[in-house]
N, C-alpha and C positions, 0 to 999 in steps of 0.2 A: 848634212847633206842628203842623207837618205830620205828624211822627212820632206825635203824640197822635191826630190825625184817623185816621192809618193804622191805628193799633192799635185805635182805637174801631171802625173798619170791620170789622176781623177778628173782633172780639168779636160785633158784630152779625150777621155772616155765619154764625159758628158758631152763634149762638142761633137764627137763622132756619132753619139746617140741622137743628138738634135739634127744633124745633117741628114742621117738616114731616115729619121721620121718625116722630114719635109721634102725628101726626094724620092728615094727608092720605095718606101712604104707609105707614101702619101695618099695613095688611092684606097687601100683597103682599111686603113685605120687600125691595123693590128699593132702598130708602134706609135704610141702617142709621144708628143714632144715632152721634155722634161718639165716644162712650165705647165702642161695639161695634167701631168701627174701630181705635181705639187698642188695645183689648184684643186684637184679632187681630194687630196689628202687633207687640205685645209677645210674644205666643205664638210668632209666626214667628221673631222675634228677628234678630240679625245673621247667624246661619247661613243664613238665607234671603235676606234683603235685601242682605247684604254682596256675594256673588258676582254677583247680578243688577245691582245698582247699578254695581259695578266695570265689568262687561262693557258696559253701556250708556254710561256716562260715558266710558270709554276710546274706544269707537267714535265718540261725539259730538265728543270733543276732536280726534280724528284728522280727521274730516270738517270741523270747524270750521277747523283749520289748513290743510287742503288747499283748501277752498272759499274761504275769505277771502284766502289767499295767492294763488291764481289770480286772484281778482277784483281785487285791488290791482295785481298784475303787469299785467293786461289794462288797467286804468285808466292806468297809467304808459305802456304802449305806445301806447294811443290818443292821449294827450297828445302824444307825440313824433311819432306818424304819424297825423294826424287822418283820413285816408282810411279807416282801419280802424274808425272809430267806428260807422258804419251796421251793419257786419257784427257787431261786438262787442255792441252794444246789442240787436240782433235776437236773437242767441243767448241773451242774458241774459233777454230777455222770454220766449222760448220755454221756457227752464229754469224760469222763474217760473210759467208758465201751465199746464205739463203737470202733471196730478194725480200725486202720488207713488205712489198706490195703483194707477194705470194703468201707469206706467213701471216700477214695482218688479218685477213678475214677469219683465219683459224683462231688466232689469239682473241679476236672480238667475240667469237662464239663461246670460247672457253671462259674468258674472264669478263667480258662485256664492259661497255662503258669507258669511263676515264682510266681505268687500270690498263687498258690496251694502249693507250697513249704513253703512259709511263713505262710499260714493258718494251715497246718498240724504241722508245728513247734509250732505255737501259741496254738493250741488245745492240744498239748502234755503237755503243762505246766500249763494250766488254773486250773485244779483241784487241784493239789498239792499246789500251791501258795494260792489259795482261801481258802482252809482248814487251812493252816498254818496261814494265816492272821487272819481268824476268831478266831481260838483258841487263838492267841496271844492278839487280841483286848479284848477278854474276860477274859484274865488273869490278868487284872489290879487289883491292890489291892483295896479292898472296902474302906479302911481308906483314901487312896489318893483321890478317887472319892468323898467321903463325904467331905473332906477338900475343894475341889473345889466348892461343893455345898454350904458350909458354907460361902465362900467368894463371893457368888452370880454368880457363873459360871454355864452355861447351858451345853447342850450336846456337842456343838462344843468346848467349853473350856475343857471339860473332855477329848474329843477326841484328841485335839491338845496337852495338857499338860501332860496327863497320858497314855491314851490308846495307842496312836500311839508308844510312847516309850516302853511300855509293850509288844507291838506286834512285836518289831523288831527281837528279838531272833527267835521266831517261824516263822516269815516271811522269814528270811534268811535261816532257815532250808529247807523251801520249795524251796527257790531260788537255793539252793545247788543241789537239786534233778532236778530242772528244767534245769539247764545248760546242762547236758548230754541228757536230754529228748528232748530238742529243737534241738540238733544235730541230734538225732535219727529221729525225725519227718521230718526234712529237707531232710535226706537222703532217707526216704521212699517216700517223695514227688518226689524227683529226680528219684528214682528207678521206679516210675510209668510213667516216660517219660515226665514230665512236665517241663524239663529244657534241654538245649543243653549241658551244662557242669556241673560238680560237682561230688563229690565222689560217690553219688548214681548212676549216668550215668556211670561213669567209672567202677564201680563194676559190673553193669549189662553187659557192653560190655566185660570186662575181663572174666566174667563167660561164655558168649556165645562163646568167642574165645579161651576158655580152657587156659587162661594165669594164671595158678595157682599162681606162685610167685607174680605176680602183684596183683592178688586178695587178697592175704594175706598181701601184702604191703599196699593196700588201707585200709583194715580192721584194720591193725596196726596203720595207721595214724589217722583213725577215733577215735580209742579207745584212742590215745594219746591226741587228741584235746578235747574229752569228759572229760578225766582226768584233763587237763589243765583248762577247763572251771570250773569244780568242785573246783579245787585248787584256782583259781581266786576269786570266790565267798566266799570260805571259809576264805581267807585272808582279803577280804572286811569286812566280818562278824566280824572277830577278831578285826579290826580297829574300826568299828562302835559300836560294843557292847562288849567292853572289860569286862563289869561288868557280862555279861552272862557267858563268859569263866571262870572268876574267881569263879563264883558260882557254876559252873560244877565242877571245880577242888576241891573246898571245900567240895562238897557233895561226891565226889569220895574218898577224903582223909578220910572222916568220915566213 
């Protein structure tokens, strides 16, 4: 039933888009019809979208891996060395609060080129995953931890056998949000001129040349990729943590 409602929502949104394009925004041409956007996308074809999508997705995946890997590593270190929590969380909050458009030019000067795109993608995902991992690691049941202690296990044993498993649902919740965020960070990095090709570069050029249908097409492709990334992580989460989904359904039914 949810899928039906979701599909219905998409149809309504496209219909509203079409109506606004031919009525309210018909004069200035700022909002093309969905058909005009699809026609422009078909005209550009894979020769245009292929290299640009590949460049952006590659940088986003690299940033996704680096940012989330670092966030999970920091969460594990904080759990083993609690004194580092204040410093780690403060750095995470700073990375989350600093606008990417403000820090982007500085990163471009320091690192230059494609590294800036990867860096901005990584910094976009760090905070969310770190908080999710920390909350998950601390959600382990006390009785399970006590059982490990009774059998002579130390911190590493508790971490490996109990806390990591308990942290998976919350960590995946952070990873779901991180997937679109990594793509956004990569596009912003490209938008700052740190790459020769990519969705961000193409968006900037299309806006400068007043190619409105192409601009909308690029935005639509970016949105579809972000949604696909979210969906892939959601699918992996369901496969890796089936007990979490079952628990959620039980609570909902109650």
